[in-house]
N, C-alpha and C positions, 0 to 999 in steps of 0.2 A: 885299744879302742879308740877309734877317732873322736875328736872332741866334738861338741854338739855345736850346731851354727856355724861351724868351722870352714864350710865350703865357700867358695868364691862364686856368689850367685849372680847370673846375668841381671840384667835390667827385668823386672817382672813383666809379664805379659799375662795379665789377669783375665781369666775366663770363667764365667759363671757356670756353677753345676748344682742345680736344684731340682729335688724330685717334686716341686710343687707344680710343675707345669708339663703334664703328660706330653703336649705337643711338641716342645723342645727337647725333652729328656732322650728322646731315641737318639739323636744326632750328637748328643754331648760327648759320649765317650769316643766316637771317631774323631770329632774335632780336637778333643783334649789329645788323643793319641797322636794326631798328625802334629800337633804343636809342641809337646811334651814328652811323647813318647821315646824311650832309647832302650838300648840293650839292659834288661833287668827291670824297666819300670813300664808297666803296661796297664793302659786304661779301658775298663770294659764296665759292663752293665750286668750287675747281679740283683736279682728279684727287683728289676725295673728302678735300680738305684745306681746311679754313677758311681764307681768304685775304681781304686788304683790297687794294684798288685805289684809289690817288690819282691825280687828274687834276686839274691846274691850268689856268687859263683859256686859255693857249697849246696845250693839248692836251699837253703834257709830262705822262708818268706813271711811276708806281712801283708795283710788285707785291710784297707782303710776305706772306709765309706765317705764319699766326699761331702754330700749335703750336710751330714751331722757331725763330721770329723770323728767318727766312731771306730775304732780299730776292733774288728771281729775276728780275727785270726792271727797268730803268730806260730809258725810251724819250723822251728830249729831242726838241724841235722842232730841226730842222736846216735851215741856209740852203740847202742845194742841191737840196730837195725841195720842190715848190709847197705841197703840203698834206700832208708826210709826216713820219716820225719814224724814228730810227735806234735800234735797240737797241744800247745801249752793254755790256751785261754778257754774259759767256759761261756760261750755264747748261746743264747735262746734266740733263733731266728725270729724275724718279724712274721706275724700272722694276721690275715684278714687283709682288708683293703689298706689299711695304714702300714706303710711301708718304712715309716721312720721310726719304729719302736722296738726294734731289736734289742735285746738286754743282754748284760754281762759284757764280756771283752774289756777294753780298755776306754774309758770315759773321762773326759775333761769337764770339771764342775768349777764354775765361777759365779758367785752370789754377791749382790751388791748388798751392803749393810750400811750405805751412806745416809738413806732417808730415815728421818725420825720415826722411831718405832717399828723399824724393819727389823725382821728376824732372819733376812737373807733366804728366806723360804722359796722363793722364784729364781731361777737361773737367768742369769744374762743372757745365756747362749739359747734359750728355747725357742726364740723367734728369730734368731739370726741365720742368716744366709752364707755359707762358706763357700770361698772360692780357690779355685786353684792358681796361687800365686806364681810358684816357681818349682823345679826340680833340680837336682844335680847329681853326679855320680862319679866316683873315682874307680875306674877298671873294674866295675861290678863287684868289688869288694865292700863299697861303702855307697849306699844309694839314699836318697832324701828328697822327699816330697813337703812343700810348704803351703798351708792353706792360710787363708786370712777372711776375717769378717769384722763388722763393726757394730758395735752394741752403745747407742748414745754417744758420749764423747770419747768411747774408748776404741782403740784399734787393737784387735785380738790377732796375733800370729802363732799358728800351731804347726810345728815341725816334726815330723815322724821320720827318724833315721833307722836302717837296718845294716848291720855288719855280719861276718860270719858266726861271732859268738856272743851278740848281744843286740838287742833294738833299744830304742830310745823314744820318749816323746817329751818336747819342750814347748813352753809357753812362754809368749812375751805379750805383756798388757802395757800399752801405751795410754796415758791420760792427755787427750787432746783439749779438755774443756778448763774452764776457769776455776773449778772447785775441786778440792780434795776428795779422792774417793777411798771408800773402806771395804774390802772385798774378804769373803772366806772362800777357800778354792781347794782343789784337790785333783789328782790325777789318780782314779781307782781303777785297778786290776782285778778281775775275776779269774783265779787260777783253778785250772782243772786238777782233780786228783782222783785217783783210782779208788781207794779205800779211804772209809771215814776216820777208822782208828789207826790210819798211816799217815795222818796228814799233821804237820806241825811247822814252827816257826823257830829257827835258832838266832841268836845275836842280839836279842833283847834284853839279857840278865843285867839287872841293876838299873833298869830303866823305870821312871814313875809311869802309872797308867792309871786310867779310871774308865769305868762304864761310861760309854758315849755312842749315841745314835749317829749314823754316817750323814754326811750331806745330801739332801735329797737331789735326784737328778733323773734324767730321762732314761738312762741306763741302768737304773737299779734293779737288781733281784728282788732282793728284800727291801721293802719301805723302812724308814726310821722306826716307825712304830713295831712292824714285825722283827727288826732286829733287836729291839730291846724287850722282847717278849721273853719270859721265863721258859726254859726249856728242861725237863727231868734229866739228869745225868746218867740214871739207868745204875745197875747194880756194879757193873765192872767198869770204873772210872778212873782208875788209877793214873795219876799225872795230869788229869784234867784240873783246871783251877775253877772253883766257883766264882762267879761275879760277885763284886760288891755293888754297894748301892752308889749310884751316881753322885758326883762331889766328893767321893771317899777315894782319896788316893792311897795307892799300893805301890811298892818297889818290887819288880820281879826278883825272885831269888832263884829261879832255876834256869838253867841254859836252854831249855826247850819249851816253847808254849804249844801243848797240846790240843789240837782244834777238833777233837770229836764232838765236843758239845757245842752248844750255842753260846756264842759271846759277840759282843760289840764294844770296842774299846779305842780310846786314844792314847798312845804313848808320847808322852810329851813332858816338858818341863811346866809344872803349875804356874799360872800368869803371875801370881804373888812371887814366886821365886825370880821371875824374869826381871824384877826391879831391882835385884840385887848386883852389885858389880861383878861377881863372878858365880856362875852355876854350870852343871853339868847338862850338856845339851843331848838328846837322842843320839843314837848312833846313825851314822851317814849311810850305813849298809846292813842289811839284814838277809837271811836265807830262807826261802820256801822249801819244805820238803815233802817229797810224795814218795813214801816208802813203797807203795804199791807199782809203781813204775820205775823206781830206783831213780828218780830225777830231782835234782834241786837246782834253784835259781836264785841268784842273789839280786837283792831289789836296792838300787842307790837312789837317794834322794839329794836333789841339789835346790836350793833357794827356799823351800818349804822348810817349816818348823816343827811339824807334828808327824806322827806316823798313825795311820788308821788301819784296823785289822777288825775283820769279824768272820765267824763260821756260822753256818745255819743249822749245825745240828740236825736234828731230826726232821726239820723243814725241807731239808734238801731231796728228800723223797716226793715232793711235789714237783721237782723240776726235772727228773731223769735218774738214771741209775748211778752216773757219776757223782763225787762229790764235790764241792767246790768251796774257795774261800774268797773274800774281797780284801783288798789291801793296797796301799801306796801312800805317798807322800801326800801332806795336807797342811793347811794353814787354818784350823777349826776354833781354836780357842782364843787368840788375839788376832785381831784383823789385820791384813795386809792393808798398808797405807801407800797410796800413790798420789803424790802431789801434781799439780798441773805441769804439763810439759815432761813429766818424768816418766820411767817405765818401771815395770816389775819383771823378774825372769824366774822360773822354776823348771823343773826337770825330772822325769825318772827314767832310770836305765834298769833293763833286764838284761842279766848277763849270767852266763852259763858256761861250765866245763865239761859238757856231757858228750863232747866229740872222744 
């Protein structure tokens, strides 16, 4: 797997791509394609929103909405289809006149905790206008698109990369102000699963966790309140783990986390433990299991301290016949501190061997 942010990018030539101005939206994909388009990287318009689609040599593809930096599709080549690809992400398309409200997929969340009394309930990105900063490729076996936006004194760069066996999302937050900022953040992915009783996570055994609502974001399917509501486990729930009360820490003692029932958790080192000289950190990678489609994916975290995980249980029936989970690297319990002139970096990689 190629390293993140490793391409030698040419001098940026920034073009704005916002869905807020219908008069200019029509020409944006053509302009972007003329300046940045190349083999494997195509700019287009999807549901009246400027979008970029990456496609590598083996046909695996990623689709990214430019105005809100929302990854709505990842289709890797799979081994049990002769010439086919399988959608990994669970995305609910935008409905109505508001074309910036697609749910699910992969979403970047950054909240500011710096203001006194702030709980980080509003995203720094909610009113930001993302721009295409650059693209790069390596013989169409490695493709990359770089977006950027500004929020107050913060410059934010978001890089989406695609390879034959993986895709990655990386973020760089630079503080250009005179004051230190405190952030909570996450890259949350909604994975599609065929069967509710065939969905699980592997690789978190021995890790501490507690019940925790997700960070609120424009991409959420379940709100923080919905995610924390109790759900009846039913009669046949062997292997499913009941949720403990919030602030009550538990160590996972089984190799698989069964996601049939509703849960919302953060896997992390308790904040008080981090004051010690030595402590065990959460694993840098774990696997999502979709038994119904015989697919599994490794989720790799970089820079983030925590792992968020949730499943909707019976609430999934509100959103379609397929099941889904939400997971990804996060820094939820202890703020990320970015001093003036410094930057912070984090990334998520989704990797598979389903070829």
